[in-house]
C-alpha positions, 0 to 999 in steps of 0.5 A, a space after each residue: 750904528 748903536 742899538 739898544 735891544 731890550 729883552 723881556 726875561 719873564 720866560 724862556 722864549 724871549 731869551 731864546 729868540 734873542 740868542 738867535 737875532 743877536 748875531 744878525 743884529 751885530 752885522 748893522 752895529 754895536 748892540 747893548 742889552 737891557 734885560 728885564 725880568 726875574 724868572 727865565 731859566 735859560 742863560 743869555 749867552 751875551 754881555 748885558 749892558 743894563 739889568 732890571 727886575 722889571 715886571 715879571 710874571 710868576 706862576 702857581 703850581 696848577 697852571 695859572 698866574 700867581 697874582 699875589 706874587 706878581 704884585 708883591 714884586 711890583 716896585 713903581 718907584 724903582 720903575 720910574 727911577 729906572 725909566 728916567 735913568 735908562 739912556 735911550 736917547 744915546 741909541 740910533 735904534 731901540 728894539 723892544 721885546 715887550 719891555 715896559 721900562 724901555 717903552 716908558 723911557 722912550 715915551 718920557 724922552 721922546 725917543 722912537 722905538 720899535 716893538 719887535 717880537 710876538 706881542 707886537 702882532 697883537 696891534 693887528 685886529 687880524 690876529 686870532 683872539 679867543 671867542 671871548 676877548 678880555 678887555 683888560 688883556 687886550 689893554 695890556 697887549 696894546 699899551 704895555 710896550 707902545 712904540 713908534 713902529 711895530 714888527 711882529 712874529 706869529 705862526 702865520 702872517 696875518 698882516 703886512 707887518 707880521 712875519 714868521 717865528 725866529 727858529 733856532 738854528 739847531 732846529 733848522 738844521 735838524 732831521 726830526 725823528 720819532 724815538 717814541 717819547 713825549 716831551 713835556 714843558 709846562 713851567 706853570 705846573 709843579 712837577 707833583 701836579 705833573 706827575 699826578 696826570 702822567 702817572 696813569 699814562 704807563 704805556 708812554 715814556 715822558 721826558 719832562 722839563 722842570 724848573 725844580 730838578 738839578 739833575 736827571 731824575 726818573 720815576 717809572 715811565 717819567 723822566 724829570 730833566 733840568 730846563 737847558 737848551 741842548 737837551 730840550 732841543 734834542 728831546 723835541 727833535 726826537 719826540 713823538 709829540 709834545 705837551 707844552 703851554 700855549 706860548 710862542 717859541 715852542 709851539 712854533 718849533 713844534 709846528 716847524 718840526 711837524 710834531 704832534 702837540 697839545 698846547 694848554 694855555 696859562 690860566 689868566 695869561 691872555 696872550 696865551 689864550 690868544 695863541 691857543 686860538 691861533 694854534 686851534 685854527 691850525 689844528 692843534 689841541 688846546 685844552 683849557 688845563 690839565 684836569 681829570 679829562 686829561 687821560 682821555 684827551 691824551 689818548 685821543 690825541 696820541 692816537 690820532 694820525 693827523 699832525 698839523 704843520 706850518 710852513 714859514 716863509 721868512 728866515 731870520 736873516 730876512 726878517 732882520 733885513 725887513 726890520 732895518 729897512 722899515 725902520 730906516 725912517 726913524 733916526 738913520 738911513 740904511 743903504 740896503 735894498 729891499 730883502 729877499 723874503 724867501 726862507 732858506 
C-alpha cells in the first residue's frame, strides 16, 4: 500500500505525533511525507518527499497570533500551484493532519482522504467549545482541511470517531517523579516577557523551553533551555508542574503523567480556546493570559493539592488499527480483524 501522510508543521505537536505514528504506518506499506509549514522547531526524523511553506501560524511576544506576519506569508498562487502538482492520485491512502494544500488537492482531483488528528475531533458538536463560540474559528476548524472521513484525537472520547491522544513512547515508559522544578513551555511568549512574570516567583525553580536560546542559560531561579525532544521529556517527567499553552500534545502528556498544569490559550487561536474549555472541565487551570494576576494565580495553583489526571483507553497501535479498519472502504481492502481497543 502507498500512503501519503500530510503533516502540518505550524507547531511541534504535529511533528511529535508523526514521529510516534510513522513506525506503525510503515507496517501497512510505504509512507511518503508531505510537510507543510515553516515554524516548528522540532526536526522530523524521517525522509520528507514533498515540502511546502504551507499556511503557517506566527506569534507576537505577548501570547497572541501575529496576523500581519501570517498574512504576509500567504501566497494564493503558490498554494494553487502546489495543490495542482501534489500527486495525491498516486496513493492508496491519503492521511491529512490538518493540512490545507493536501485537502485542496484531494478535492480538486476527487481523491478520498482522511483527516486524522486532533483538529478532526471538532467535526463533532460534542467536543467542548468555549462559552462564546467564534463563527470564524468554527468555520476554519470545519473547512480548513475537509476530508472524506475523520478520525479525531482528544483528551476524552467525546464521540465514536474520537480516540485517545498519541503519547510518546518515552512518556509511556517513564516513571514520573518530582524534582521540584516547574516546566514552562509558552512559545507564543518571548523570553523577556516570560521573565517579567517568573522573576518575582523566587521560591520556585523554572525550566523554560525557549525558541530564542541556542544553549542553556540560567538567570537566578530561571533556566532557559533550547527546545528539544529529549530535554523537554526529561523536564516534564521530573517536574512538579507545568505551565504551557492550551495546545494538545503537551497537555495530553501532562495529564497522562498526572502533573499539575496551568494551560494558557494563545489569544486569537480558537482551537486553543476550545482545548482550554475541555481542560477546564477536567480540572486544569486555564487563565486567559499572563497578566498582573499571574503571581496570585500561580501561588494558588502550586499550593493546591489537587492534580487532575486522565486515563487513556487506546494505545497508538490500536488507534492505527482502528484508522486502517475504518478507512478500508476508501480505495483498498484490508484483511484485518477489528482491533483490540484496550490501552497497553
